[in-house]
Structure formats: C-alpha cells, structure tokens
FITORLO-307817 format. One record per residue: x, y, z of N, C-alpha, C in turn; residue in one letter. Coordinates in steps of 0.05 Angstrom, whole numbers, padded with zeros to 5 digits, always signed. Each point is the difference from the previous one (the first is absolute). Layout:
REM FITORLO-307817
XYZXYZXYZA
...
END
This chain:
REM FITORLO-307817
+01760+02720+05281-00006+00005+00028-00019-00022+00010X
+00002-00005+00025-00017-00020+00013-00029+00009+00000X
-00005+00025+00005-00027+00010+00003-00012+00009-00027X
+00015+00000-00021-00010+00011-00025-00021-00017-00014X
+00001-00026+00003-00019-00017-00015-00020-00014+00019X
+00001+00007+00025-00019-00013+00018-00026+00015+00001X
-00022-00013+00008-00026+00013+00000-00004+00017+00025X
+00019+00017+00006-00002+00017+00024-00012+00027-00008X
-00014+00011+00019-00009+00028-00004+00024+00019+00000X
-00005+00023-00012+00021+00020-00002+00012+00007+00028X
-00017+00003+00020+00009+00006+00027+00017-00022+00011X
-00007-00025-00005+00015-00023+00010+00027-00001-00014X
+00000+00004-00026+00025-00001-00015+00019+00022+00009X
-00011+00025+00002+00016+00022+00008+00012-00003+00028X
-00017-00010+00019+00009-00005+00027+00022-00021+00001X
-00004-00021-00016+00020-00022-00001+00026+00009-00010X
+00000+00016-00021+00025+00011-00011+00014+00018+00019X
-00016+00018+00014+00012+00017+00020+00012-00015+00023X
-00014-00021+00009+00010-00016+00022+00025-00015-00008X
+00000-00011-00023+00024-00014-00010+00024+00019-00002X
-00005+00024-00010+00022+00020-00002+00011+00008+00027X
-00018+00004+00019+00009+00008+00027+00014-00023+00014X
-00009-00025-00006+00014-00023+00011+00028-00002-00011X
+00004+00004-00026+00027+00000-00011+00017+00022+00012X
-00011+00023+00003+00015+00023+00012+00007-00007+00029X
-00018-00012+00015+00006-00007+00028+00022-00020+00001X
-00001-00020-00017+00021-00021+00000+00027+00013-00007X
+00001+00018-00020+00025+00013-00007+00010+00017+00023X
-00017+00015+00013+00009+00017+00023+00010-00017+00023X
-00014-00022+00006+00009-00018+00021+00028-00011-00007X
+00004-00008-00025+00026-00011-00008+00022+00021+00003X
-00005+00024-00008+00019+00021+00002+00006+00006+00030X
-00020+00002+00016+00004+00006+00028+00014-00023+00015X
-00006-00024-00007+00012-00023+00013+00029-00005-00008X
+00006+00005-00026+00027-00005-00010+00019+00024+00002X
-00011+00024+00003+00017+00024+00000+00023-00001+00021X
-00005-00008+00025+00022+00001+00019+00022-00020-00006X
-00007-00022-00014+00021-00020-00006+00018+00008-00024X
-00011+00016-00018+00015+00007-00024+00011+00029+00000X
-00012+00017+00016+00008+00028+00001+00004+00010+00028X
+00016+00020+00003+00004+00012+00027-00021+00022+00003X
-00023-00008+00011-00023+00018+00002-00001+00012+00028X
-00001+00026+00002-00004+00012+00026-00025-00009+00013X
-00001-00001+00026-00023-00010+00016-00026+00015-00007X
+00000+00027-00001-00025+00014-00006-00011-00007-00028X
+00018-00003-00019-00008-00008-00027-00011-00029+00000X
+00012-00017+00015-00009-00028+00002-00027-00001+00012X
-00006+00016+00020-00027+00001+00012-00020+00010-00021X
+00007+00020-00015-00017+00010-00022-00005-00022-00021X
+00021-00014-00008-00003-00022-00019-00019-00021+00010X
+00002-00006+00026-00017-00022+00011-00029+00010+00004X
-00004+00026+00000-00028+00010+00002-00014+00003-00027X
+00016+00001-00021-00011+00004-00027-00021-00021-00009X
+00004-00026+00007-00021-00019-00008-00027+00004+00012X
-00001+00016+00021-00026+00006+00013-00019+00016-00019X
+00012+00016-00017-00017+00016-00018-00015-00016-00021X
+00012-00019-00014-00016-00016-00018-00019-00019+00014X
+00007-00008+00024-00019-00017+00016-00025+00017+00007X
+00005+00025+00009-00023+00018+00005-00016+00005-00025X
+00014+00001-00023-00015+00004-00025-00017-00024-00006X
+00010-00024+00006-00016-00024-00004-00025-00001+00017X
+00002+00009+00025-00023+00002+00018-00020+00019-00012X
+00010+00023-00010-00018+00019-00013-00014-00011-00025X
+00016-00015-00017-00011-00011-00024-00022-00021+00006X
+00005-00017+00020-00020-00020+00008-00025+00014+00011X
+00004+00020+00017-00023+00014+00011-00016+00014-00022X
+00014+00012-00019-00013+00014-00022-00016-00020-00017X
+00012-00023-00004-00014-00021-00016-00025-00009+00015X
+00003-00006+00025-00024-00009+00015-00022+00021+00002X
+00008+00026+00001-00020+00021+00000-00014+00003-00027X
+00014-00006-00021-00012+00004-00027-00013-00025-00011X
+00006-00023+00012-00012-00025-00010-00030+00000+00005X
-00016-00005-00021-00029+00002+00003-00012-00028+00007X
+00014-00021-00006-00011-00027+00006+00007-00008+00028X
-00021-00003+00017+00004-00006+00028+00013-00027+00004X
-00007-00020-00018+00012-00026+00003+00030+00001-00005X
+00008+00013-00021+00029+00003-00006+00014+00015+00023X
-00012+00021+00009+00011+00016+00022+00004-00018+00025X
-00019-00017+00006+00002-00018+00023+00022-00020-00003X
+00002-00011-00025+00021-00020-00006+00028+00013+00003X
+00003+00024-00012+00026+00014+00001+00007+00006+00029X
-00019+00010+00016+00005+00006+00028+00008-00025+00015X
-00013-00022-00004+00006-00025+00013+00029-00009-00007X
+00007+00003-00026+00027-00008-00009+00021+00018+00013X
-00006+00026+00003+00019+00018+00013+00004-00007+00029X
-00022-00008+00014+00002-00008+00027+00017-00026+00003X
-00004-00019-00018+00017-00024+00001+00029+00008-00005X
+00005+00017-00019+00028+00009-00006+00013+00013+00024X
-00015+00017+00014+00011+00013+00024+00005-00019+00022X
-00019-00018+00005+00004-00020+00021+00024-00018-00004X
+00002-00011-00024+00023-00017-00005+00026+00015+00000X
+00000+00025-00009+00024+00017+00001+00009+00005+00029X
-00019+00005+00017+00007+00005+00028+00012-00024+00013X
-00011-00023-00005+00011-00025+00011+00027-00006-00012X
+00003+00003-00026+00026-00004-00013+00021+00019+00010X
-00007+00025+00006+00020+00019+00010+00010-00009+00027X
-00018-00010+00017+00009-00010+00027+00019-00024-00004X
-00008-00019-00017+00017-00023-00004+00027+00007-00012X
+00000+00017-00020+00025+00008-00012+00018+00016+00019X
-00012+00017+00017+00016+00014+00020+00013-00019+00020X
-00014-00020+00008+00011-00020+00019+00022-00016-00014X
-00005-00009-00025+00019-00017-00013+00026+00015-00009X
-00004+00025-00009+00022+00014-00013+00008+00026+00014X
-00004+00002+00026+00006+00025+00014+00029-00001+00008X
+00018+00005-00018+00028+00000+00006+00009+00025+00014X
-00015+00010+00019+00007+00023+00015-00009+00026-00014X
-00012-00002-00023-00010+00023-00014-00030+00000-00002X
-00012+00023+00004-00029+00002-00002-00008+00002-00029X
+00019+00005-00017-00006+00003-00028+00010-00024-00015X
-00018-00018-00007+00009-00025-00012-00019-00010-00021X
+00000-00026-00003-00017-00013-00021-00030+00005+00003X
-00009+00002+00024-00029+00004+00004-00010+00026-00012X
+00016+00021+00002-00009+00025-00012+00002-00001-00030X
+00020-00013-00010+00004-00001-00029-00021-00018-00013X
-00006-00023+00012-00019-00018-00012-00029+00004+00009X
-00004+00017+00019-00028+00004+00010-00019+00008-00021X
+00007+00018-00017-00019+00010-00021-00004-00022-00020X
+00021-00016-00006-00004-00022-00019-00018-00021+00012X
+00003-00006+00025-00017-00020+00013-00029+00010+00000X
-00004+00026+00005-00027+00011+00000-00013-00003-00027X
+00015+00008-00022-00012-00001-00026-00005-00029-00009X
+00018-00017+00005-00004-00029-00008-00024-00012+00015X
-00001+00005+00026-00023-00011+00016-00026+00013-00009X
-00001+00026-00004-00025+00013-00008-00009-00009-00027X
+00019-00004-00018-00007-00010-00027-00010-00028+00001X
+00013-00017+00016-00009-00028+00002-00028-00001+00013X
-00004+00016+00021-00026+00001+00013-00022+00010-00019X
+00006+00020-00016-00019+00010-00020-00007-00022-00021X
+00021-00014-00010-00005-00021-00019-00017-00023+00012X
+00007-00007+00025-00015-00022+00013-00029+00008+00005X
-00005+00025+00008-00028+00009+00003-00015+00001-00026X
+00012+00010-00021-00013+00001-00026-00006-00029-00010X
+00019-00018+00004-00004-00028-00008-00023-00013+00016X
+00000+00005+00026-00021-00011+00017-00028+00011-00006X
-00001+00025-00009-00026+00013-00005-00010-00003-00028X
+00014-00016-00017-00008-00004-00028-00024-00019-00001X
END
C-alpha cells in the first residue's frame, strides 16, 4: 500500500485510504452511469438514479475531509491541507467550465462531471506537495 510505509500519522493514513477508496468507487459509478445508456436499454427513471449514485461517495469524501480537518491537531498541517483543498476546488471549477464549453455535445452530462473529481484530487495533491516542498 502507498500509505503503509510512509511516516504518516494513523489519522492521515486512515483518511488517505478512505479517500482513495471513495475516489475509486466514484470513478466506477461514473463509468457505469455514463456507459449504461450506450450498452443497455435503461429506463429513464433508472438512468436518473444511476447518474445520481456518484453523489454519495463524493458526499462521503467531503465528510472524510471534514472529519480529518476536525481531528487534525497540528495547525500547520491543517492549514496546508485546507489550502490544498481550496486550490483543488478552484482548479476544478475552472476546468468544469472549460470542459463544458469544449465538449458540450448537447448533453449536460459529459466529461466535466466524470473528470471533475479526478481534476480535484490531482490538483489538491499537487498543491499539497508544492506547499510541503516550499515549507521545508
């Protein structure tokens, strides 16, 4: 495991594993919801339900991050993580606008929704690494 040998606190390791798990679940549910109409004859109400399912692991991620920030005792680490999350949200919002303009083939459900959570995590992780490197 990525977190097994690193010098992370138990809370950091546990939160990282939970976030990674919910990210994988979110990606799986987005893939199922996005590809289901192309491969299966899915009734419209079921399709709406499938497209709402990824909201649950995303809400779980928000809860996990909030719980981590509430339990983190080091103010410096808490500030760095909060700053990284803000960078992740900002870049994700900009990327969603750009992706919607570039790939809006008449559908409101497209690449920006599928890749938004990936953009957020990549940006937040890069911002966290940059801040840790800068503060060494």
